N, C-alpha and C positions, 0 to 999 in steps of 0.2 A: 734606312741606312744609305749613305751616299753610294753612287756607282764608283767602281774602280776599273782601270784598264789594265789587262794582263800583258804579259811579255809577248803575246802573239801580235801585238799592235804593229802595223806596217806604216804608221804615221802618214796616212793618206789624207787626213784632214776632214774626212766626211762627217765625223762626229762633232768636230769643232764648229762647223758651219751650221749644223742642225741644233746645237744647244741654245735654248731660248734665254738662258741667263748668263751666257758667256763664261761658263765654269771650266772650260776645257782649253788648254794651251799646249804647245809643243815645248818639251824640255829634253835636251840631250837625244834628240832623234826619236822621241816617243811622245805620244799624246798623254797628257796627265789631267785628271779631274781634280779641281779644288773642292774638297769635301765640305767645306763651310759654305760654299756658294751653290753646290748641287741641290736641286729640288727634287731629285729622284723621279723625274718624269719618264725616263727610259728612251727618250728620243735618240740618244746617242747609240744605244744598243740596236735600235731599229734600222739604222743605216750603215752600220759597220760591216764591211765585206768579210771580215775574219772573226766576227763575234767576240772581239776583245773586251768591250765594256760589259760588266755584270754588276748586279747588286750584291754588296758584301755585307 
C-alpha cells in the first residue's frame, strides 16, 4: 500500500527530494504522495524530520 503523509508534515521538502519516482509534491502547504506513482520504497520516511510519511 502506498505511503501517506500525516498532518504532522512541515513541508520541508526533504521527502520530495528523496523520492526516486517523483511521487511527492507540495499542495496547499503540505507534501502529498501520489498513491498511483508511489512504489512503497520508504525513502521518504527515512529522511522526514517529523516522521510524517507512513505506510497505510
